[in-house]
C-alpha positions as CSV (number, residue, x, y, z in Angstrom):
1,X,-73.0,69.3,109.2
2,X,-75.2,68.0,111.5
3,X,-75.6,70.3,115.3
4,X,-75.9,69.3,118.8
5,X,-79.0,70.2,120.8
6,X,-77.1,72.5,122.1
7,X,-76.2,73.5,118.2
8,X,-72.6,73.0,118.5
9,X,-71.1,71.2,115.0
10,X,-71.0,67.8,114.8
11,X,-68.3,66.1,111.6
12,X,-69.9,63.9,109.5
13,X,-69.0,60.8,108.4
14,X,-66.6,62.5,105.3
15,X,-65.2,64.7,108.1
16,X,-64.1,62.1,110.7
17,X,-62.8,59.8,107.4
18,X,-60.0,62.8,106.3
19,X,-59.1,63.8,109.5
20,X,-58.8,60.9,111.9
21,X,-59.3,58.1,108.9
22,X,-57.3,56.2,106.7
23,X,-57.2,59.4,103.9
24,X,-55.7,61.7,106.0
25,X,-52.6,63.2,105.3
26,X,-50.0,61.8,107.2
27,X,-50.7,58.6,105.6
28,X,-47.6,57.5,104.4
29,X,-45.7,60.1,104.9
30,X,-43.1,59.0,107.3
31,X,-40.7,56.2,107.1
32,X,-42.3,53.2,108.9
33,X,-39.0,50.8,109.6
34,X,-37.7,50.3,112.9
35,X,-40.5,52.1,114.5
36,X,-40.4,50.0,117.3
37,X,-38.6,49.2,120.2
38,X,-36.9,46.2,121.1
39,X,-38.2,43.7,123.1
40,X,-38.4,39.4,124.3
41,X,-42.2,39.0,124.9
42,X,-45.2,40.1,125.1
43,X,-48.1,39.5,127.7
44,X,-51.8,40.6,126.1
45,X,-54.4,41.2,129.5
46,X,-57.6,40.3,128.3
47,X,-60.3,42.9,129.6
48,X,-62.9,44.3,128.9
49,X,-64.0,45.8,125.6
50,X,-62.2,49.1,123.8
51,X,-64.9,50.7,124.4
52,X,-65.3,50.4,127.9
53,X,-61.2,51.7,128.2
54,X,-59.9,54.6,129.7
55,X,-57.5,56.7,127.6
56,X,-54.6,55.4,130.5
57,X,-56.1,51.0,131.1
58,X,-53.1,50.6,133.0
59,X,-52.8,53.8,135.3
60,X,-56.9,53.6,135.4
61,X,-58.0,53.4,139.2
62,X,-61.1,52.4,137.4
63,X,-59.7,49.2,136.2
64,X,-58.2,47.7,139.1
65,X,-56.8,43.8,136.7
66,X,-54.9,46.4,134.3
67,X,-53.5,48.5,136.6
68,X,-52.6,45.5,139.7
69,X,-50.5,44.0,136.6
70,X,-48.5,46.8,135.3
71,X,-47.3,47.7,138.6
72,X,-45.9,44.0,139.2
73,X,-44.4,43.7,135.8
74,X,-43.1,48.0,136.7
75,X,-42.0,46.3,139.9
76,X,-39.9,43.7,139.6
77,X,-38.5,45.3,136.3
78,X,-35.2,44.7,137.1
79,X,-35.9,41.1,138.0
80,X,-37.3,40.3,135.1
81,X,-34.6,39.0,132.5
82,X,-36.6,39.0,128.6
83,X,-37.7,42.8,128.3
84,X,-41.5,42.2,128.2
85,X,-44.0,44.2,126.9
86,X,-47.7,45.1,128.5
87,X,-50.6,45.5,126.4
88,X,-54.7,44.6,127.2
89,X,-56.5,42.8,124.3
90,X,-60.4,42.8,124.6
91,X,-61.8,40.0,126.2
92,X,-65.2,40.1,124.3
93,X,-67.0,39.8,120.8
94,X,-65.9,36.6,120.1
95,X,-62.2,36.6,121.3
96,X,-61.9,33.0,122.8
97,X,-60.9,34.8,125.6
98,X,-62.7,36.1,129.5
99,X,-61.4,38.8,131.9
100,X,-58.6,37.8,133.3
101,X,-56.8,35.3,130.4
102,X,-53.1,35.8,130.5
103,X,-51.7,35.2,126.2
104,X,-48.0,35.5,125.6
105,X,-46.2,35.6,122.9
106,X,-43.9,34.2,121.8
107,X,-44.1,31.4,124.2
108,X,-48.0,30.2,122.3
109,X,-49.5,29.6,125.8
110,X,-52.6,30.9,127.5
111,X,-52.8,31.1,131.6
112,X,-57.2,31.7,132.2
113,X,-58.4,33.8,135.1
114,X,-55.8,35.9,136.4
115,X,-57.2,38.5,139.3
116,X,-56.1,40.9,141.5
117,X,-55.3,38.3,144.2
118,X,-52.9,35.9,141.9
119,X,-50.9,39.0,139.7
120,X,-47.7,38.6,141.7
121,X,-47.6,34.5,141.8
122,X,-48.3,34.8,138.4
123,X,-45.6,37.4,137.9
124,X,-43.2,35.6,140.2
125,X,-43.5,31.3,138.3
126,X,-44.1,32.7,135.3
127,X,-42.0,36.7,133.7
128,X,-39.5,36.2,136.8
129,X,-38.4,33.0,136.7
130,X,-40.0,31.5,133.4
131,X,-41.6,28.6,134.6
132,X,-44.8,27.5,134.6
133,X,-47.4,29.3,136.7
134,X,-48.6,26.5,140.4
135,X,-52.2,27.5,139.9
136,X,-53.2,27.4,136.9
137,X,-51.8,25.0,134.0
138,X,-51.2,26.5,130.8
139,X,-53.3,26.3,127.8
140,X,-51.7,25.5,124.1
141,X,-52.7,28.3,121.3
142,X,-52.2,27.5,118.0
143,X,-52.8,29.5,114.7
144,X,-52.0,32.8,113.5
145,X,-52.8,35.8,116.3
146,X,-53.6,39.1,115.2
147,X,-54.1,42.1,117.6
148,X,-55.2,45.7,116.1
149,X,-54.9,49.0,118.1
150,X,-58.6,50.2,118.3
151,X,-57.7,52.0,121.3
152,X,-60.4,55.2,120.9
153,X,-59.9,57.2,123.8
154,X,-56.9,57.2,123.3
155,X,-56.4,58.5,120.3
156,X,-59.5,59.0,117.8
157,X,-57.1,57.5,114.7
158,X,-57.2,54.5,116.5
159,X,-60.5,54.8,117.8
160,X,-61.6,54.6,114.0
161,X,-59.5,52.6,112.2
162,X,-59.2,50.0,114.5
163,X,-62.2,49.2,114.2
164,X,-62.7,49.1,110.6
165,X,-59.6,47.2,110.3
166,X,-60.9,44.3,112.6
167,X,-64.6,44.1,110.3
168,X,-62.3,43.9,107.1
169,X,-59.8,40.9,109.4
170,X,-63.1,39.3,109.8
171,X,-64.2,39.2,106.7
172,X,-62.0,37.8,104.7
173,X,-61.1,35.6,107.2
174,X,-64.2,34.0,107.2
175,X,-64.2,34.1,103.4
176,X,-60.9,32.2,103.2
177,X,-62.3,29.2,106.0
178,X,-59.8,29.9,108.2
179,X,-61.4,30.8,111.1
180,X,-60.0,28.4,113.2
181,X,-56.3,28.6,111.9
182,X,-56.7,33.4,112.2
183,X,-57.9,34.9,115.8
184,X,-58.1,38.8,116.0
185,X,-58.2,40.7,118.6
186,X,-58.7,45.1,119.7
187,X,-56.3,46.0,121.9
188,X,-55.3,49.0,123.6
189,X,-52.6,51.6,122.2
190,X,-49.5,49.7,121.0
191,X,-47.1,53.5,120.5
192,X,-47.6,55.4,117.2
193,X,-51.0,56.2,117.0
194,X,-50.1,58.6,114.1
195,X,-49.0,55.3,111.8
196,X,-52.7,53.8,112.2
197,X,-53.8,51.9,111.4
198,X,-51.5,49.7,113.6
199,X,-51.4,46.0,114.0
200,X,-49.2,43.6,115.2
201,X,-49.1,39.4,113.6
202,X,-47.6,36.6,115.8
203,X,-47.4,34.0,113.2
204,X,-44.9,30.7,112.7
205,X,-42.1,30.9,110.2
206,X,-41.9,28.0,107.6
207,X,-39.6,25.9,110.8
208,X,-42.7,27.6,113.3
209,X,-40.5,29.5,115.1
210,X,-43.2,32.4,116.5
211,X,-42.4,36.1,115.3
212,X,-44.1,39.3,116.0
213,X,-44.5,41.6,112.8
214,X,-45.6,45.1,113.8
215,X,-47.8,47.1,110.6
216,X,-48.6,50.5,110.9
217,X,-50.4,52.6,108.0
218,X,-52.5,49.4,107.3
219,X,-56.0,49.5,105.4
220,X,-59.0,47.7,104.6
221,X,-57.2,47.2,101.1
222,X,-54.2,46.1,102.9
223,X,-56.0,43.1,104.6
224,X,-55.2,40.5,101.5
225,X,-52.1,41.1,101.3
226,X,-51.6,40.8,105.1
227,X,-53.3,37.5,105.1
228,X,-52.3,35.9,101.7
229,X,-48.8,37.4,101.8
230,X,-47.9,37.6,105.7
231,X,-49.5,34.7,107.2
232,X,-50.3,31.9,104.7
233,X,-46.4,32.6,102.9
234,X,-44.3,34.5,105.6
235,X,-43.5,37.3,103.3
236,X,-43.1,40.8,104.8
237,X,-44.8,42.9,103.1
238,X,-41.7,46.1,103.8
239,X,-44.1,49.4,102.4
240,X,-46.2,48.8,105.9
241,X,-43.4,46.9,108.1
242,X,-42.6,49.0,110.9
243,X,-40.1,46.3,112.8
244,X,-40.5,43.0,115.2
245,X,-39.8,41.4,118.4
246,X,-36.2,40.8,119.3
247,X,-33.5,41.8,116.8
248,X,-35.3,44.3,114.0
249,X,-34.3,43.4,110.6
250,X,-32.0,46.6,110.2
251,X,-30.8,47.3,113.7
252,X,-30.1,50.2,115.1
253,X,-32.1,52.7,112.2
254,X,-34.0,54.5,114.4
255,X,-35.4,53.6,118.0
256,X,-33.2,51.1,118.4
257,X,-30.2,53.1,117.6
258,X,-29.4,53.1,121.8
259,X,-28.7,49.6,122.4
260,X,-27.5,49.2,118.7
261,X,-24.5,51.4,119.7
262,X,-23.8,48.9,122.8
263,X,-23.9,46.4,121.3
264,X,-21.4,48.1,118.7
265,X,-19.0,48.8,121.8
266,X,-19.1,45.0,123.0
267,X,-18.4,44.3,119.5
268,X,-15.9,46.2,119.3
269,X,-14.4,45.1,123.0
270,X,-14.5,41.4,121.9
271,X,-12.9,41.6,118.8
272,X,-9.7,43.8,120.3
273,X,-10.0,41.0,122.8
274,X,-9.5,38.4,119.9
275,X,-7.0,40.1,118.0
276,X,-4.9,40.5,121.3
277,X,-5.2,36.9,122.2
278,X,-4.4,35.9,118.4
279,X,-0.9,37.6,118.6
280,X,-0.6,35.8,121.8
281,X,-0.2,33.2,121.0
282,X,1.6,33.7,117.8
283,X,4.1,35.9,118.9
284,X,7.6,33.3,119.9
285,X,8.3,32.9,123.5
286,X,11.5,35.3,123.1
287,X,12.6,37.8,120.9
288,X,15.7,40.0,119.4
289,X,14.9,42.8,121.5
290,X,12.4,42.6,124.2
291,X,10.9,45.8,125.2
292,X,9.1,46.9,128.3
293,X,6.5,45.4,130.2
294,X,7.0,42.3,128.2
295,X,6.1,44.5,124.4
296,X,8.1,42.8,121.9
297,X,9.1,45.6,118.5
298,X,10.7,43.2,116.3
299,X,9.7,39.6,116.2
300,X,10.2,38.9,112.9
301,X,13.0,41.7,112.1
302,X,10.5,42.9,109.7
303,X,7.8,44.9,112.0
304,X,6.3,47.9,110.2
305,X,4.7,48.7,114.1
306,X,4.2,51.9,114.0
307,X,1.8,52.4,117.4
308,X,4.2,53.1,119.8
309,X,4.6,56.8,120.3
310,X,7.1,59.0,117.9
311,X,11.0,57.9,117.0
312,X,10.4,54.4,118.5
313,X,10.1,52.1,115.5
314,X,14.2,53.3,114.6
315,X,15.1,52.5,118.4
316,X,13.3,49.6,118.1
317,X,15.1,48.1,115.1
318,X,18.2,49.4,116.2
319,X,18.1,47.6,120.0
320,X,17.4,44.5,117.2
321,X,20.3,45.2,114.7
322,X,22.3,45.5,117.9
323,X,21.8,42.2,119.0
324,X,21.8,40.5,116.3
325,X,25.4,42.4,115.9
326,X,26.1,41.4,119.4
327,X,24.9,37.7,119.0
328,X,27.5,37.3,116.3
329,X,30.1,39.0,117.4
330,X,30.1,36.3,120.4
331,X,30.2,33.2,118.4
332,X,33.0,34.7,116.5
333,X,34.7,35.3,119.3
334,X,34.3,31.0,120.8
335,X,35.4,30.3,117.3
336,X,38.5,32.0,118.2
337,X,38.9,30.8,121.4
338,X,38.5,27.1,120.0
339,X,40.8,27.4,117.4
340,X,43.2,28.6,119.5
341,X,43.3,26.1,121.8
342,X,43.1,22.7,119.3
343,X,46.5,25.0,118.5
344,X,47.6,24.9,122.0
345,X,47.0,21.2,122.4
346,X,48.7,20.2,118.2
347,X,52.0,22.7,119.3
348,X,51.8,20.3,122.8
349,X,51.8,16.9,120.7
350,X,54.6,17.9,118.7
351,X,57.2,19.4,121.6
352,X,56.7,15.9,122.8
353,X,57.6,13.5,119.9
354,X,60.5,15.8,119.2
C-alpha cells in the first residue's frame, strides 16, 4: 500500500476494486427487479463533467443552472401532469451536448441553450403545458441513448464503475461501427448506488416506441450483451434488469407497492360498479317481493342470496310464497265470480222462455 506525503495510507487499485468496484462482495446480492420508482418522463440537463459535480449538484450554490431548474420543477410539481425525473448528464467529452442542452425522453427531443433566466419559461411551456418551447425549436433525437451513473463525488462505487463502463461501451460501439446509432453519456445519481454499475438505455422497440430500461450490477463483460441483445434485438436481460419507465413488468412487488395498491383498489371499485350496473340491467322492473330501498331477494324465484342480515333469506322466501299464493287466490276468485255471473244470465233467459 502506498502512502501520502503525511504518511497516511492510500489504497492501491486492487484494494479499491475489491471495495468499490466490480469485485465487491455485495455484487449480485440483491434482487434487482422493480428497484426503480415509477415515472413517465425523464429530463436530462447537460452540465459540465462528472469530476466537476458536487455530491448534490442539483442543490449546489456553485452550480446555478441545475439548482434553478431543479427548484422550478419542484415548485411546479402539482402542475406537471407527467411524473418527471430530472438528472444531470455530462456536457463534455464528445457527448454531442453542451452546457444548458436539455434532453427529454420518451419525447426524443433536445432543446439547446437553457439558462437560469429561461428556466421558468421552459418549465411552463414544455413540462407543464406539454407544448414546444416558444423560444427554442427542438431537435429530434435519433438512435439509442445510454446514460451511465458516474457520480463519483456522491458515491465511490459509481465513481469507479461508471467510467469503466463508459470506456467499454465506447470501445464496443467503435468496433461495431455504430457510433452514429448509440450515444453514451455519464450521468448523476439515479438511485441505488449499491447496484453499481448502473445505467439506463433509452431505445426504440420493434414498433418504434421509446422505453427506458434500467440495469444494475453491470460490468464491462456485460456490455457486448447489452449492445447485441437489448439494443439490437430488444431483448431485456433479466438478471441485470432493475425496471423501466412507465408501468413496470411486475408492478408493485417492491418500490411501486403503494401505487399498485391504489390501482388495485381502483380496479376493484370499477369492477364493483360494473357488476352493480350489470345486475340492474338484468333485473326485472318488478318482482314477486320488492324489498325496502328497491332491493329484491327473489327475482327469479330461486335466489340464493345471503348477503343481507341473518334470517332475511327465509323471510324473503316466505314473502315470495305469500305473494304467489295471493295472486293465485285472486285469479281463482275472479274465475268464480265470472262463473256465477254466467249462471245468473243463463237462469234469467230460462225464466223468460217459460
